[in-house]
C-alpha positions in Angstrom: 354.0 84.9 -64.5 352.8 88.5 -64.8 353.0 90.8 -67.8 355.7 93.4 -67.8 353.1 96.0 -68.5 351.3 95.3 -65.3 354.6 95.1 -63.3 354.9 98.5 -61.6 358.3 97.6 -60.2 359.8 98.1 -63.7 358.4 101.7 -63.9 360.6 104.5 -62.5 359.4 106.7 -59.6 359.3 109.6 -62.0 357.0 107.7 -64.4 354.9 106.4 -61.5 354.4 110.0 -60.3 353.6 111.2 -63.8 351.1 108.3 -64.3 349.4 109.2 -61.0 349.2 112.9 -62.0 347.7 112.0 -65.3 345.1 109.7 -63.7 344.2 112.5 -61.3 343.9 114.9 -64.3 341.4 112.4 -65.9 339.3 112.4 -62.8 339.4 116.2 -62.5 338.5 116.6 -66.2 335.4 114.3 -65.6 334.4 116.4 -62.6 334.9 119.6 -64.6 332.8 118.2 -67.5 329.9 117.2 -65.1 329.9 120.3 -63.0 330.1 122.6 -66.0 327.2 120.8 -67.7 325.1 121.1 -64.6 325.9 124.8 -64.0 325.4 125.8 -67.6 322.2 123.8 -68.2 320.7 125.5 -65.1 321.8 128.9 -66.2 324.3 129.4 -63.4 327.4 129.6 -65.5 328.7 129.9 -69.0 331.2 127.7 -71.0 334.1 130.0 -72.0 335.2 127.9 -75.0 333.0 128.9 -77.9 333.2 125.4 -79.6 332.4 123.6 -76.4 329.7 126.1 -75.5 327.9 125.4 -78.8 328.3 121.6 -78.2 327.0 121.9 -74.6 324.0 123.9 -75.8 323.1 121.4 -78.5 323.9 118.1 -76.7 325.2 118.0 -73.1 326.1 114.3 -73.4 328.2 114.8 -76.5 329.8 117.8 -74.7 330.9 115.5 -71.9 332.1 112.7 -74.3 334.0 115.2 -76.4 335.7 116.8 -73.4 336.7 113.5 -72.0 338.0 112.3 -75.4 340.0 115.4 -76.1 341.6 115.6 -72.7 342.3 111.8 -72.6 343.9 112.1 -76.0 346.2 114.9 -74.8 347.0 112.9 -71.6 347.8 109.9 -73.7 350.2 112.0 -75.8 351.9 113.4 -72.8 352.4 109.9 -71.5 353.8 108.6 -74.8 356.2 111.6 -74.9 357.1 111.3 -71.2 360.8 111.0 -72.1 360.7 114.5 -73.5 361.3 116.9 -70.6 358.8 119.4 -72.0 355.9 116.9 -71.6 356.7 116.7 -67.9 356.9 120.5 -67.6 353.6 121.0 -69.3 351.8 118.8 -66.8 352.5 121.3 -64.0 350.4 124.3 -65.3 347.7 121.9 -66.5 347.5 120.2 -63.1 347.3 123.6 -61.3 344.6 124.8 -63.7 342.4 121.7 -63.3 342.9 121.8 -59.5 341.8 125.4 -59.4 338.8 124.7 -61.7 337.7 121.8 -59.5 338.1 123.9 -56.3 335.8 126.6 -57.9 333.2 123.9 -58.7 333.3 122.4 -55.2 333.2 125.9 -53.6 330.2 126.8 -55.8 328.5 123.5 -54.8 328.9 124.2 -51.1 327.7 127.8 -51.6 324.6 126.5 -53.3 323.9 123.8 -50.7 324.3 126.2 -47.8 323.0 129.5 -49.2 320.8 128.5 -52.2 320.9 129.0 -55.9 320.1 132.7 -55.9 323.2 134.0 -54.2 325.9 133.4 -56.9 
């Protein structure tokens, strides 16, 4: 007999879609944290958030952990408040923003691979 928590058949399609979007956000946040760390440490970019920039400059590992923790906390809150329509609406611009950020990272990576580090 399986647990109801693990039984996906009792979760609505809307909740399954939201859960998938939130999982993808977690992965995109991890990618953003890693790419940002690499770019900034190598002097190829800057971190726009002053608090996170200071953290990245002093301890890149702590930067990644803090970024993952804060975004995971926000995602957890959005999941817990999923019955509130606003939480589902808020996911849309967040998802679009993280998608854009990750495309920029991937584009920069390909640019560096094919054209070298001096061209950005």
